[in-house]
N, C-alpha and C positions, 0 to 999 in steps of 0.2 A: 549355819548354827542357829538353833532355836533358843529363845530366851527361856530361862527357867520359869516355872509357873509358881507364883506365890499363893499361899493360902490366905483367903480373905473371908472374914466373918460375913455372912449373908447380909447385904446392905438393907437397912431398914427392917430387918426381921424382928428386932427388938424394939418395942414401942418407945423405949426411953432414949434411943440413939437419935441425936439431932442431925439435921441436914449438914451442918458445918462439920460435925465429926465424920460423917460419911464422906464428904469431900476430902478431908484430911487423910482418911484411910486409903482412899484411892491414890492420892498423891504420894503418901508414904510408901505404898506398895510399888508405885511407879519407880521411885528412886531406889528402893531395895532391889528391884528387878534389873535396873540398868547399871548397877555397880555401887550404889551407896551415896547418900547425900554428902557425907563428909569428903568423899573422894572427888565429887563434883565441885565442892567448895574450894578444894585445893588446886583446881585447874587454873592455869594462868593464860592458856591460849589453846586454840585448835586450828590446825591447817588441813584443808581438804584439797586433794588433787582429784579432778573430775573431768567430765566431758559432756557436751551437749551435741545433739544431732540437729543440724540446720540445713535443710534442703539437700540431705544426703551427705553432708560433710560433718565429720567428727571434729568439733572445736575444743581444744584443751582449755580447761578453766581451773583457776586457783582461787580458793576462798580462805580467808584468814579472819578469825575473830579473837580478840584479846580481852582480858579482864580490864575493865575501865571503859569499855565501849569502842575502842579502836577496831576498825574492820576494813577489809579490802576484798574486792572481787575484780579479777583481771582475767583476760583470755588472750589467746594467740590466734590471729587471723591472717592468713597469707604471709606468714613470717613476721608479722608485726605484733608486738605485745601492747595491748590496750587496757587501760584501767576503766572498767565500767563504773565503779564506785569506790571511793576511798574516804575514810574518816579517821582523823588522828585524835579525836576527842574534842576538838575545837572547830576544825575546818573540814567541810565535806566538799568533794570535787570528783570530777570524772572527765574522760576524754570525749569531746564532741566527735561523733563518728563521721561527720561530714567534713570538718576541717582538720581532724586529727589533733586538735589543740586541747590542752587541759583547761577546763573551765570550773570555777567555783560554783557550788550549788547555791540556790537562793536561801534567804535567811530562814524561811519557814521550814524547809527541808532540813537545814542544819539544826535548828532548834528541836525538831522532832527526833533527830538522831541523838541529841544530847539527852533527851528525856528517856531514851531507851538504854542508856549506859549500864543500868543495873540488870539488864535482861540476861547478860552472859553469866553462866553458861546455859541457864534455863530460867524462864520467867517464873516457873512454879517453885524454884528453890528459894526458901525463906520468903515466900510471897507476901506474907503478912507484914514482915519487917520492911518491905518495899512500899507498903501502903496499897498493895493490890488487894482485890477481892475475888475469891473463887467460889462458884456456886454450882452445885449439882442440880441440873434442871430437868433431868429425865434420862431416858435411854433411846437409842436409835440404831439403825443398821447402816453402816457405811462400807463400801467395797465388799459387800457380802458378809460383813463381820458385825456381830452384836457389840454395841459400844455404850459406855457411859458418856453422856453429853455434859460437859462442864463449861460454864460461862466464866471467862476470865476478864476482869475489868482492871485496866492498868492506868498509869498516869495519862491524863487527857492529852490529846493531840491538837495541834494548831491547824485549822482549816480555814482558808480565806480570812486570816487574821483573827479568828475566834477559836476559843477552846471548845472541843467536842469530845464526847465520850470515846474512849479507846477500848472497844470490846471485841473479843475473839471467842469463837466457840471451838472447843477441843473435843474430839471424839476418841476416847480411850478404849482400846480393845479390852473387852471384859475378861479375856483369858490371861493375857500377858501384861495388862495395865500399862500399855504404852500408847501414845497418841498416834493414830494412823491418818487422821484428817484434821486440818485446821481451816476454819472459814471465818472471814470477816468482811464487812461491807466496805466497799470502796467509797471514800468520802469526797474525792475531787477528780477533776479531769474528765476525759471523754467517757470513761467507764463508770462514772459516778452513779451510785445506786445499785450496781452489780455486786456480786459476791466473789471475792478472791478465794481461791482454794489451793491448799497445799496438801499433797498426799505423800505419806512417808511409808516406806517399806524396806525390806531386806535388812532388818536390824542385825548387826553383827558386833562382835567383841573386839575392842582395841585396848590393850593393856588393862584389862579388867573392867572397862566401861563399854556400854553398848550405844551404838549410833545407827541411824538409818543410812543405808548406802544407796538408796534411790529416793529422789525427791522430785515430784511432779508439781509444777506451779502453773496456775492458769486461772481461768474464770469458770465458776461452777456451771456445769452442764454444757460447756463449750470446749472442753479439752484443755491441754496445757503442754508445756515443754518439760521433758524429763532430764534431770541432772543425774548422771551415773557417776558415783564416787568410787574411785579405784584405790585411794589411800587416805588414811586419816592419821595425822601426827599430833600427839598431845604435847603441850608446852614446847612448841617449836622455837628455834632460834630465828629471829626475824630482824630485818633491817628497818628500823622505824622511818627511815627516809622514804621508803616506798609508800608510806601512808600520808606523807606530807605533800602539800601542794607544791609542784615544781616551780622554782623561781626562774628557771631558764627555759 
């Protein structure tokens, strides 16, 4: 199913239109095309059932995001259900794949997750109220598609005990006004200095709202791993115990 095409006044065609207004026009058209800003504001949670291919094996994956920042990503491998990452709003943790034991994340990882609490369901939703800044910095071609390039600056992240800018570049399809690529510089670890890249495709409708059903995540110009989503549930019933660090 293709997204409906919104009519947009030609950007910058009128000399009196400011760059900030142009950014807001793109963002407003984005939310209009994916189901409406008010409907996204009403979302309390999203659950995605998906799979990834690893060395020829299809691995089932479940991803849950809730209003307030709680999130969970778990998968099933050889009959075992493992939590890759969980965050209940205060504590972040995941299973160590060597020991199969649950381990809490370090304080920096946890703090950065707390700083992302207001990103659900979309960082562009009411971005000014969040203290974020969006800037249209030009046009580019990604995945063979002409795009608007928007720089989004969010709450600073902690890197090596210091605050650093939190910047991502979103490439919005000029026809349908949806992001098809997101890029950001990796700030720490072995990949420091490289650019992480997420590619979104196969947008389809779920209860009146549109979501990408294919997400490829990796390093720019080095390929990545594709998550194929088979089902999306809005406002799912969840057991919050799954998000909490196990005590036994």
